[in-house]
C-alpha positions as CSV (number, residue, x, y, z in Angstrom):
1,X,66.0,90.3,119.9
2,X,67.0,89.5,123.5
3,X,66.5,85.8,122.8
4,X,68.8,86.0,119.7
5,X,71.4,87.8,121.8
6,X,71.4,85.1,124.4
7,X,72.0,82.4,121.8
8,X,74.7,84.4,120.0
9,X,78.3,83.2,120.4
10,X,81.1,85.3,121.9
11,X,82.3,86.8,118.6
12,X,78.7,87.7,117.6
13,X,78.2,89.5,120.9
14,X,81.4,91.4,120.5
15,X,80.3,92.4,116.9
16,X,76.9,93.6,118.1
17,X,78.5,95.5,121.0
18,X,81.0,97.1,118.7
19,X,78.3,98.2,116.3
20,X,76.1,99.7,119.0
21,X,78.9,101.6,120.8
22,X,80.2,102.8,117.4
23,X,77.0,104.5,116.6
24,X,76.7,106.0,120.1
25,X,79.9,107.8,119.4
26,X,78.1,109.8,116.7
27,X,75.9,111.5,119.2
28,X,78.6,113.8,120.7
29,X,80.1,114.0,117.2
30,X,76.9,115.3,115.7
31,X,76.5,117.8,118.5
32,X,80.0,119.0,117.9
33,X,79.4,119.4,114.2
34,X,76.1,121.3,114.7
35,X,77.1,123.4,117.7
36,X,80.9,123.7,118.1
37,X,81.8,124.1,114.5
38,X,79.7,127.3,114.0
39,X,81.2,128.7,117.2
40,X,84.6,127.9,115.8
41,X,83.9,129.4,112.4
42,X,82.9,132.8,114.0
43,X,85.4,132.6,116.8
44,X,88.4,132.1,114.6
45,X,87.2,134.2,111.6
46,X,87.2,133.1,108.0
47,X,91.0,133.1,107.4
48,X,92.0,131.1,110.5
49,X,89.1,128.8,110.0
50,X,90.2,128.0,106.5
51,X,93.8,127.6,107.6
52,X,92.8,125.2,110.4
53,X,91.0,122.8,108.1
54,X,93.6,123.1,105.3
55,X,96.3,122.2,107.8
56,X,94.4,119.3,109.1
57,X,93.7,118.1,105.6
58,X,97.5,118.3,104.8
59,X,98.3,116.1,107.8
60,X,95.6,113.6,106.9
61,X,96.5,113.4,103.2
62,X,100.2,112.6,103.8
63,X,99.4,109.6,106.0
64,X,97.6,107.6,103.2
65,X,100.1,104.8,103.4
66,X,99.1,104.0,107.0
67,X,95.6,103.1,105.9
68,X,96.9,100.4,103.5
69,X,99.4,99.1,106.0
70,X,96.7,98.8,108.7
71,X,94.4,96.8,106.4
72,X,97.2,94.2,105.9
73,X,98.2,94.3,109.5
74,X,94.6,93.6,110.5
75,X,94.4,90.8,108.1
76,X,97.5,89.1,109.4
77,X,96.6,89.6,113.1
78,X,93.0,88.5,112.5
79,X,94.0,85.4,110.6
80,X,96.5,84.4,113.4
81,X,93.8,85.1,116.1
82,X,91.3,82.9,114.3
83,X,93.8,80.0,114.4
84,X,94.9,80.9,118.0
85,X,98.5,81.4,116.8
86,X,99.9,83.8,119.4
87,X,103.4,83.9,117.8
88,X,102.0,85.2,114.4
89,X,99.7,87.6,116.2
90,X,102.7,89.1,118.0
91,X,104.8,89.2,114.8
92,X,102.0,90.7,112.8
93,X,101.5,93.4,115.6
94,X,105.2,94.2,115.7
95,X,105.4,94.4,111.9
96,X,102.4,96.7,111.6
97,X,103.8,99.1,114.3
98,X,107.2,99.3,112.5
99,X,105.6,99.8,109.1
100,X,103.3,102.5,110.3
101,X,106.2,104.2,112.1
102,X,108.0,104.4,108.8
103,X,104.9,105.7,107.1
104,X,104.5,108.4,109.8
105,X,108.1,109.4,109.4
106,X,107.6,109.9,105.6
107,X,104.4,111.9,106.3
108,X,106.0,114.2,108.9
109,X,109.0,114.9,106.5
110,X,106.5,115.9,103.7
111,X,104.6,118.1,106.1
112,X,107.8,119.9,107.3
113,X,109.1,120.4,103.8
114,X,105.8,121.8,102.6
115,X,105.4,124.1,105.5
116,X,108.9,125.4,105.1
117,X,108.3,126.1,101.4
118,X,105.1,128.0,102.3
119,X,106.9,129.8,105.2
120,X,103.9,129.1,107.5
121,X,103.9,129.8,111.2
122,X,104.9,127.2,113.9
123,X,101.2,126.9,114.8
124,X,100.2,125.8,111.3
125,X,103.1,123.3,111.3
126,X,102.0,121.8,114.6
127,X,98.4,121.5,113.5
128,X,99.5,119.8,110.3
129,X,101.6,117.3,112.3
130,X,98.9,116.3,114.7
131,X,96.8,114.3,112.3
132,X,99.9,112.3,111.2
133,X,100.6,111.4,114.9
134,X,97.0,110.6,115.3
135,X,97.0,108.3,112.3
136,X,99.9,106.3,113.7
137,X,98.2,106.0,117.1
138,X,95.2,104.5,115.3
139,X,97.4,101.5,114.6
140,X,96.3,100.1,118.0
141,X,92.7,100.7,117.2
142,X,93.2,98.6,114.0
143,X,94.8,95.8,116.0
144,X,91.9,95.9,118.4
145,X,89.6,95.6,115.3
146,X,91.4,92.4,114.3
147,X,90.2,90.9,117.6
148,X,86.6,92.0,116.9
149,X,86.8,94.2,119.9
150,X,86.4,97.7,118.6
151,X,83.8,98.4,121.3
152,X,86.7,99.2,123.6
153,X,87.9,102.0,121.4
154,X,84.3,103.2,120.8
155,X,83.5,103.4,124.5
156,X,86.6,105.4,125.1
157,X,85.8,107.8,122.2
158,X,82.3,108.3,123.5
159,X,83.5,109.3,126.9
160,X,86.4,111.4,125.7
161,X,84.4,113.1,123.0
162,X,81.8,114.2,125.5
163,X,84.4,115.5,127.9
164,X,86.4,117.4,125.3
165,X,83.5,119.0,123.5
166,X,82.1,120.0,126.9
167,X,85.4,121.9,127.4
168,X,85.1,123.4,124.0
169,X,81.6,124.7,124.7
170,X,82.4,126.2,128.1
171,X,85.9,127.5,127.6
172,X,85.9,130.4,125.1
173,X,89.6,130.2,124.5
174,X,89.2,126.9,122.6
175,X,87.1,128.8,120.0
176,X,89.5,131.7,119.5
177,X,92.8,129.9,119.4
178,X,93.7,127.7,116.4
179,X,95.8,125.2,118.3
180,X,93.2,124.6,121.0
181,X,90.5,124.3,118.4
182,X,92.5,121.6,116.6
183,X,92.9,119.7,119.9
184,X,89.2,119.9,120.5
185,X,88.5,118.4,117.1
186,X,91.2,115.7,117.1
187,X,92.2,115.2,120.7
188,X,89.6,112.5,121.7
189,X,90.8,110.2,118.9
190,X,94.4,110.4,119.9
191,X,93.7,109.9,123.6
192,X,91.4,106.9,123.0
193,X,94.1,105.3,120.8
194,X,96.7,105.8,123.5
195,X,94.5,104.2,126.1
196,X,93.5,101.4,123.7
197,X,97.2,100.7,123.2
198,X,97.8,100.3,127.0
199,X,94.8,98.1,127.5
200,X,95.7,96.0,124.4
201,X,99.2,95.3,125.7
202,X,98.0,94.7,129.2
203,X,95.4,92.1,128.1
204,X,97.7,90.4,125.6
205,X,101.3,90.7,127.0
206,X,102.6,88.2,124.5
207,X,102.4,90.9,121.9
208,X,105.5,92.4,123.4
209,X,107.4,89.4,122.2
210,X,106.6,89.9,118.5
211,X,109.3,90.3,115.9
212,X,108.9,92.5,112.8
213,X,109.5,89.6,110.4
214,X,106.5,90.6,108.2
215,X,107.3,94.3,107.8
216,X,108.1,93.9,104.1
217,X,104.8,92.0,103.5
218,X,102.9,94.7,105.3
219,X,104.7,97.4,103.2
220,X,104.5,95.6,99.9
221,X,100.8,94.6,100.1
222,X,99.7,97.6,102.0
223,X,101.3,100.0,99.6
224,X,99.1,98.5,96.8
225,X,96.0,99.1,98.8
226,X,97.1,102.5,100.0
227,X,97.6,103.7,96.4
228,X,93.9,103.1,95.9
229,X,92.0,103.6,99.1
230,X,94.4,106.0,100.8
231,X,95.2,107.9,97.5
232,X,91.5,108.6,97.0
233,X,91.1,110.2,100.4
234,X,94.5,111.9,100.1
235,X,93.6,113.7,96.9
236,X,90.5,114.9,98.5
237,X,92.5,116.4,101.4
238,X,95.1,117.8,98.9
239,X,92.2,119.6,97.1
240,X,91.4,121.4,100.3
241,X,95.1,122.4,100.7
242,X,95.4,123.4,97.1
243,X,92.2,125.5,97.1
244,X,93.3,127.3,100.3
245,X,96.6,128.2,98.5
246,X,95.1,129.5,95.2
247,X,91.6,130.7,96.1
248,X,90.0,133.3,98.4
249,X,89.4,132.4,102.1
250,X,85.6,132.2,101.7
251,X,85.7,129.7,98.9
252,X,88.4,127.6,100.7
253,X,86.4,127.7,103.9
254,X,83.2,126.6,102.1
255,X,84.9,123.7,100.5
256,X,86.7,122.6,103.7
257,X,83.5,122.7,105.6
258,X,81.6,120.7,102.9
259,X,84.4,118.1,103.0
260,X,84.1,118.0,106.8
261,X,80.3,117.5,106.5
262,X,80.9,114.7,104.0
263,X,83.3,112.9,106.4
264,X,80.4,113.0,108.9
265,X,78.2,111.2,106.4
266,X,81.0,108.8,105.6
267,X,81.6,107.9,109.2
268,X,78.5,105.6,109.6
269,X,79.9,103.4,106.8
270,X,83.2,103.1,108.5
271,X,81.7,102.5,111.9
272,X,79.5,99.7,110.5
273,X,81.9,98.0,108.2
274,X,85.1,98.1,110.2
275,X,83.9,95.8,112.9
276,X,81.7,93.9,110.5
277,X,84.7,93.1,108.2
278,X,86.7,91.7,111.1
279,X,83.9,89.4,112.0
280,X,83.2,88.3,108.4
281,X,86.9,87.6,108.0
282,X,86.7,85.0,110.7
283,X,83.9,83.2,108.8
284,X,84.5,84.0,105.2
285,X,86.3,80.8,104.1
286,X,83.7,78.6,105.7
287,X,81.1,79.9,103.3
288,X,80.4,78.4,99.9
289,X,81.5,80.2,96.7
290,X,77.8,80.9,95.9
291,X,77.3,82.6,99.3
292,X,80.4,84.6,98.8
293,X,79.2,85.8,95.3
294,X,75.8,86.7,96.6
295,X,77.4,88.7,99.3
296,X,79.6,90.6,96.7
297,X,76.4,91.6,94.9
298,X,74.7,92.9,98.0
299,X,77.8,94.7,99.1
300,X,78.1,96.5,95.7
301,X,74.5,97.6,95.5
302,X,74.4,98.6,99.1
303,X,77.4,100.9,98.6
304,X,75.9,102.4,95.5
305,X,72.6,103.0,97.2
306,X,74.1,104.7,100.3
307,X,76.4,106.7,98.0
308,X,73.4,108.1,96.2
309,X,71.7,108.9,99.5
310,X,74.8,110.7,100.8
311,X,75.3,112.7,97.6
312,X,71.7,114.0,97.6
313,X,71.5,114.5,101.4
314,X,74.8,116.3,101.6
315,X,73.9,118.6,98.7
316,X,70.7,119.7,100.5
317,X,72.3,119.9,103.9
318,X,75.1,122.1,102.6
319,X,72.7,124.7,101.4
320,X,71.2,125.1,104.9
321,X,74.2,124.4,107.1
322,X,77.2,125.8,105.3
323,X,75.5,128.6,103.2
324,X,72.9,129.8,105.7
325,X,74.1,128.9,109.2
326,X,77.9,129.4,108.7
327,X,77.5,132.3,106.2
328,X,79.9,130.6,103.8
329,X,78.2,131.0,100.4
330,X,78.7,128.3,97.7
331,X,81.2,129.6,95.0
332,X,78.7,129.1,92.2
333,X,75.2,128.1,91.1
334,X,73.9,124.7,92.1
335,X,74.9,123.0,88.8
336,X,78.5,124.4,89.2
337,X,79.0,122.6,92.5
338,X,77.0,119.4,91.7
339,X,80.1,117.4,90.5
340,X,81.6,117.7,94.0
341,X,78.7,115.9,95.5
342,X,78.9,113.2,92.7
343,X,82.5,112.6,93.9
344,X,81.3,112.4,97.5
345,X,78.7,109.8,96.6
346,X,81.3,107.7,94.6
347,X,83.7,107.8,97.5
348,X,81.0,106.5,99.9
349,X,80.2,103.7,97.5
350,X,83.8,102.8,97.2
351,X,84.5,102.9,100.9
352,X,81.3,100.8,101.5
353,X,82.5,98.2,99.1
354,X,86.3,98.2,99.7
355,X,86.1,98.3,103.5
356,X,85.0,94.6,103.4
357,X,86.4,93.6,100.0
358,X,90.0,94.3,101.0
359,X,89.7,92.3,104.2
360,X,87.8,89.2,103.0
361,X,87.6,89.0,99.2
362,X,90.2,87.6,96.8
363,X,91.2,89.8,93.9
364,X,91.8,92.9,96.0
365,X,94.8,93.7,93.7
366,X,92.5,94.2,90.8
367,X,90.4,96.7,92.7
368,X,93.3,98.7,94.1
369,X,95.3,98.8,90.9
370,X,92.4,100.0,88.7
371,X,91.3,102.5,91.4
372,X,94.8,103.9,91.5
373,X,94.8,104.2,87.7
374,X,91.5,106.1,87.4
375,X,92.5,108.5,90.3
376,X,95.8,109.1,88.6
377,X,94.0,109.9,85.3
378,X,91.7,112.4,87.1
379,X,94.7,114.0,88.9
380,X,96.5,114.5,85.6
381,X,93.4,115.9,83.9
382,X,92.9,118.3,86.8
383,X,96.5,119.4,86.8
384,X,96.5,120.1,83.1
385,X,93.2,122.0,83.4
386,X,94.5,124.2,86.2
387,X,96.6,126.1,83.7
388,X,93.4,127.2,81.7
389,X,90.4,127.2,84.0
390,X,89.3,128.6,87.4
391,X,90.1,126.6,90.6
392,X,86.5,125.5,91.1
393,X,86.4,124.1,87.5
394,X,89.6,122.2,88.2
395,X,87.9,120.5,91.2
396,X,84.8,119.8,89.0
397,X,86.9,118.1,86.3
398,X,88.6,116.0,88.9
399,X,85.3,115.2,90.7
400,X,83.4,114.1,87.5
401,X,86.3,112.0,86.2
402,X,87.0,110.3,89.6
403,X,83.3,109.8,90.5
404,X,82.3,108.1,87.3
405,X,85.4,106.0,86.8
406,X,85.5,104.8,90.4
407,X,81.9,103.5,90.0
408,X,82.9,101.7,86.8
409,X,85.8,100.0,88.6
410,X,83.5,98.9,91.5
411,X,81.0,97.4,89.1
412,X,83.8,95.7,87.1
413,X,85.4,94.2,90.3
414,X,82.1,93.0,91.7
415,X,81.1,91.4,88.3
416,X,84.5,89.8,88.1
417,X,84.2,88.3,91.5
418,X,80.7,87.0,90.8
419,X,81.7,85.6,87.4
420,X,84.9,83.8,88.4
421,X,85.0,81.5,91.4
422,X,87.6,83.0,93.9
423,X,90.7,80.9,94.3
424,X,93.2,81.3,97.2
425,X,95.9,83.7,96.3
426,X,94.2,85.1,93.2
């Protein structure tokens, strides 16, 4: 292992360092989930606990455009970096920042309008806006990823997570005040992104000279990806918001906690594939078509396998963690909540496949377009069903439809890539 590391080139070392530090950040995150979240649940009470996670879900759901824009921005900056084209690096950086500022403005407007319609308190409005601001700040993390240097952000998150959760454990106010609780959960991400921004611009001052000449490209291509990848996660967040509005606090808190637990299982996929995709992007077009097609098969089946593992593990963990430890009973028998975990498994499979496919593989429009279509079908079916069935049944209808159809789309896209030799611009 040490011998291989010595013979690795600079980009390989940065990739390995990014992967290692990324997984180290899960240690304080896991401690926070297992220790701080129960303290928060009983410190805030069921109502405020449900309001906290519903508000955070609203803020996250409205920023789905940023995810698509960031993928395109990473692609532009990464391609320019591979060719040592500082001018295009700077232009791509400036274009991504402007595009994400616009997306953040749209997200904040939606949040303010929704909160005014619901006549919520200023505290809930602030908590809903924080994830939108945090999503914009992650722009700089994505640019760092384009340089295959995500270890910088990971180290910062490791330090800040440890410090902030320590405050959460030893300062009781953070467990009894909804705003402080929100800052404990999200603050380390925002701070690490701000510091990453400063370090990025200090290390590459030529980025200041960029012109936003590619904004329309980022918006046009990013919106297509966002309508699939971002739309999928946005609808999951909106389900949390909707359930909090139409159901009782206990059911809402149970679902919000299960979604939070799911995001913890999803994180290793993101931590592994985000730096890996940036590295693969640098080498992709040097590989033969056969190698690329083999990689597509491995990527698909790995995503499906991990998705199944997450669905089963999360179902078991929820019975012990959410039901028993947090005293938030599931709103039905095991077969009545099983579709939700099918959805979680499908999302993990999709994220595992798309995180790399969107960055390196041709034909991403096919994947994003059909994913958007099947999610839209599921949303429509759920909306129609909401007039006739209970809220949990609505979620089940959406979950089964989305889960099964997303897997079909993934299989179709992978088979299509393997069957047809990829051509530039396809």
